[in-house]
C-alpha positions in Angstrom: 105.5 105.7 86.9 102.5 103.4 86.0 99.6 103.0 88.1 96.7 100.6 87.4 93.1 101.9 88.4 89.6 100.2 88.0 88.9 101.3 84.5 92.2 101.9 83.1 96.3 102.3 83.6 98.0 105.7 83.7 101.4 105.9 82.8 103.5 109.2 83.1 107.1 109.3 81.7 108.0 113.0 82.3 106.4 114.1 79.1 103.1 112.5 78.4 100.4 111.2 80.6 99.2 108.0 78.8 95.8 106.5 79.7 95.4 102.7 78.6 92.1 100.9 78.6 91.7 97.3 78.2 89.2 94.5 78.8 85.4 94.4 79.1 85.0 97.2 81.3 86.8 99.5 78.8 84.6 98.2 75.8 81.6 98.7 77.9 82.3 102.3 79.0 84.8 104.6 77.3 86.1 102.1 74.6 89.4 100.0 74.5 92.6 102.1 73.4 95.2 104.3 74.4 95.2 108.3 74.9 98.6 110.0 75.1 98.2 113.5 76.5 101.3 116.1 76.3 102.3 117.6 79.7 101.8 121.0 78.2 98.2 120.3 77.2 97.2 119.5 80.7 95.8 122.6 82.5 94.7 121.0 85.9 94.6 117.7 87.8 91.1 116.9 89.4 91.4 114.7 92.2 88.6 112.7 94.2 89.8 110.5 97.1 88.3 107.2 97.3 86.3 106.3 100.5 85.4 103.2 102.4 82.2 102.6 100.1 82.8 104.8 97.0 85.5 105.0 94.4 87.8 108.0 93.7 89.1 109.2 90.6 91.9 111.3 88.9 91.0 113.3 85.8 93.3 115.5 83.8 91.8 119.0 82.4 93.0 119.9 79.0 92.8 123.4 77.5 90.0 123.8 75.4 88.4 120.8 76.7 84.4 120.9 77.4 84.1 120.3 81.1 80.7 120.2 82.7 80.1 120.3 86.4 78.7 117.1 87.8 75.6 117.0 89.8 75.9 116.5 93.6 76.7 112.9 94.4 77.3 112.0 90.6 81.3 112.9 90.3 82.3 109.5 90.2 79.7 108.2 87.8 80.3 111.1 85.5 84.1 110.5 85.6 83.5 106.7 84.4 82.4 108.4 81.1 85.3 111.0 80.9 87.9 109.6 78.5 90.5 111.8 80.7 89.8 110.2 83.8 90.5 106.9 85.6 88.6 105.5 88.4 90.6 103.7 91.4 89.3 102.1 94.7 90.5 102.8 98.2 93.8 100.4 98.1 94.9 101.8 94.7 94.6 105.6 96.4 98.4 106.0 97.5 99.9 104.9 94.0 97.4 107.5 92.3 98.1 110.3 95.0 101.9 109.7 94.1 100.9 110.0 90.3 99.1 113.1 91.0 102.0 114.7 92.9 104.4 113.9 90.2 102.3 115.3 87.3 101.7 118.5 89.4 105.1 119.1 90.1 106.1 118.7 86.6 103.5 121.0 85.4 104.7 123.7 88.0 108.2 123.0 86.7 107.3 124.2 83.2 105.6 127.3 84.3 108.6 128.3 86.5 110.9 130.8 84.6 114.2 129.4 84.0 117.0 130.5 86.5 119.3 132.9 84.7 122.7 133.4 86.1 124.2 136.8 85.1 127.1 136.6 82.9 130.1 137.5 84.8 133.0 138.9 82.8 136.2 137.0 83.1 138.4 139.9 84.6 141.6 138.3 84.2 141.0 137.6 80.3 140.0 141.3 80.0 143.2 142.6 81.6 145.3 140.3 79.5 143.4 141.7 76.4 144.2 145.2 77.4 147.8 144.6 78.1 148.0 143.0 74.7 146.6 146.0 73.0 148.9 148.5 75.2 151.9 146.2 74.3 150.7 146.3 70.4 150.6 150.3 70.7 146.8 150.7 70.2 146.2 151.8 73.8 148.4 154.4 75.6 149.8 153.7 79.0 147.1 156.2 80.3 144.4 154.6 78.7 145.5 151.2 79.9 145.7 152.4 83.5 142.1 153.9 83.3 140.5 150.7 81.9 142.5 148.4 84.4 141.2 150.7 87.2 137.5 150.2 85.7 137.9 146.4 85.5 139.5 146.0 89.2 136.8 148.4 90.3 134.2 145.8 89.2 135.8 143.1 91.4 
């Protein structure tokens, strides 16, 4: 998913968030170039919606990053100086909101424990193996009956 903002473009491919900056605005603020952030490095996604008279922004917080709290009324101005933030106008907001949701879902999925299905024993294979052991004379008929009852009792 690629979304173009006011001072950069954000691309999310499921593994990396890539912020690209081109043109005069990039050169005048943060600098031209590309920054690729591995999804596992992102600890939070900050969001400020755009209003009728002000721009919004999306910002990616990284573990170990140096975050400072913005003064009241200067969040967006401070975000223009942050290399992990992209500014957007109101008409771009729905695309950035979809991007935010996709990134947050991917982060949450990384933190969910993998679903583990308990190993179910193949009872038919166990009975067949026991019968072979009985037929080979390794198990007595009595031992076979006891083990068979245990296996069938687990069904």
